[in-house]
C-alpha positions, 0 to 999 in steps of 0.5 A, a space after each residue: 371720130 368718123 365710124 369705119 367701114 367693114 373695108 376700112 378696118 380690113 384695110 386698117 387691119 392689114 396696116 398693124 392698126 388696131 381700131 377697136 374703139 375704146 369706152 370712155 372711163 365712168 367715174 363716180 362722184 367719188 372717184 372725181 372727188 379723189 381725183 380733183 383732191 389729188 390734182 390740188 395736191 399736184 399742183 402745191 407739189 409743182 408750186 413749191 417744190 416738195 409734198 406738203 407736210 404736217 405741223 402747226 407752223 404750216 399753213 392750213 392749206 398745207 396741213 390739209 393737204 397733207 392729211 389728204 395725201 396720208 389718206 390717199 397713200 393709205 386706201 389701196 382703191 385711190 392708189 389704184 385710181 390716181 397711180 397713173 396720173 402720179 408722175 411727181 411720185 407722190 404717193 410713194 412717199 412716207 406717211 406723215 405723223 398724223 393718225 389716218 383713220 381711212 374713211 372718208 376723204 371729205 374735207 370737214 374729216 381732214 379739219 377735224 384731225 387737224 384739230 379745227 372746228 368746223 360749222 356744217 356749213 363750213 365745208 362746203 364754203 372752202 370747197 365751192 364757195 370760200 370767203 374772200 378771206 379764205 381766198 386772200 390766203 389760199 393766193 398768198 401760201 399759192 404765191 410763194 415760189 422757190 427764190 432762186 437768189 435765196 445764197 444772195 440773202 442767207 447771209 442776212 438770215 444768219 447774221 440776224 440770228 446771230 443779232 438775236 443772240 447777242 442781244 443786238 437785235 430783239 422781237 417784239 409785237 408787231 403793231 403799225 402797217 407803216 413798220 413793213 419797210 424794206 430792209 426790215 426783218 420779221 417772224 411770221 408763220 415760224 419763218 423769218 421773213 426779209 422785205 427785200 423791196 417795196 414798189 410805189 404806194 398806191 391807194 386801194 379801192 377803200 382808200 387806203 394806201 398799199 404797195 406790192 413787196 418782195 418778201 424773202 423767207 427764211 426756208 428758200 422761198 420767196 413772195 410778191 405780196 402786198 403790204 397788207 397781205 403780209 400786215 394781214 398774217 403778222 396780225 393773225 399770227 398771234 407769234 407774230 413778230 418784228 425784229 427790231 434793227 440793230 441797236 447798240 442798247 444801252 452801252 452807256 447807262 446810268 444804271 449796270 446790268 448783272 454781270 457788268 461793272 461802270 467801267 471797261 477796256 476795249 482791248 486790241 492784241 496783235 499774235 507773235 504766234 508763228 503760225 503761217 496765217 498768222 506770220 503773213 498778215 501780222 499787221 492785220 490780225 487783230 484780237 478784239 476784246 473787252 475786259 474789266 480788268 487790266 489788260 496786263 492781267 488779261 493777258 498774263 500766261 497768253 502762250 499758255 492760252 487757246 484764246 491767244 493762239 498759245 502765244 504772247 501778244 503785243 498790245 497795240 490799243 487800249 480804249 477806256 469806257 465808262 457806264 457800259 455793258 461789257 457783255 452788249 459791248 463786245 457782241 456788238 464789236 464782233 458783230 460788226 467785224 463778223 465778215 473778217 473773222 480769222 478762221 484758224 485752229 491751233 491745239 492747245 497744250 494737251 492737242 486738242 484742236 481749238 478753233 479761236 473767235 476773237 481774231 479778226 483780219 482788220 486793219 487798226 485803223 478801222 477799229 478806232 473808227 469802229 470806236 468812235 462809233 460807239 462813243 457817238 452812238 451810231 455804229 449800228 447803222 454799220 458794218 465792216 466790208 472787207 473787200 473794201 477795208 471800210 465801215 459802210 452803213 448797213 
């Protein structure tokens, strides 16, 4: 900027313009390092929508930033330096659970607080000359972004959890890159990951196959990572797991499981309840269950039991099956018809509210088809679509 003469100063003064020059702020190396560290935290906030958090299931870089932010909040000199640039209000948030000693703000001390040993030169590499593996890890974390369509994927994660709870799916250690395919679920970094999309396979300069993925995580984020990046993450994570496909398991087997008999009966009932929802949809509202008793024994005293809607019932279909795991079979049937589960609340004979869980809004002919697919072993590939009123391939 050009220097002003005395006349210029006088003229500008008449106009009410101050022209006193401001000296450029001089920062010490320590202050520059504090600012640079805070800018890393700000970038993390912009990319992920939340401040860095503590926790063993978090990425190492997020954990490092979380401890660093705790230190910055603790030190008055740091707060005074950084508050003018704290547009996200990061310094005013609560401190984490990791104990903080307000000492030097170097990354080696931060990593030590996380229980991670570092060689004397490791910190320099982390900050200045990081290894290619560390760079890849940082890039993978940075590539996470909020999934704008997460409401579309959320039901998938909920269904997978139900399958795991029911024993329809299992988890096992991840083994091969070939397991990474669209539509499959994994557990990595303590989160469920769903491979929503996969691009065309390409050869790397090393002659290995790779492809760009769209991976959705159950915390509402997504990443456009490479297949080999997901493979590395799963291999590096001791708790990394593959979630298996829905499997009827040994529904028809020579050996029975604990608590199972060698045979069972699938029964389908209609309720004679005068509840408006039931009365209006009586031809569609069905209770589907499995029992080792006679069906007549099972429904005895139905009018006194909330599971039967406190009303008499009509048996509309039964299916005899042999060498079957009844628990797995019932869980499987309920999973298939979960989208059509009847949401109804009734009062038991003591006036307490009860929500029965085995009633579904589904036509009888669809139940017939499901049983046939159970018999031929193809049922695990299907789910019920209430909008089309049909079984569709998953």
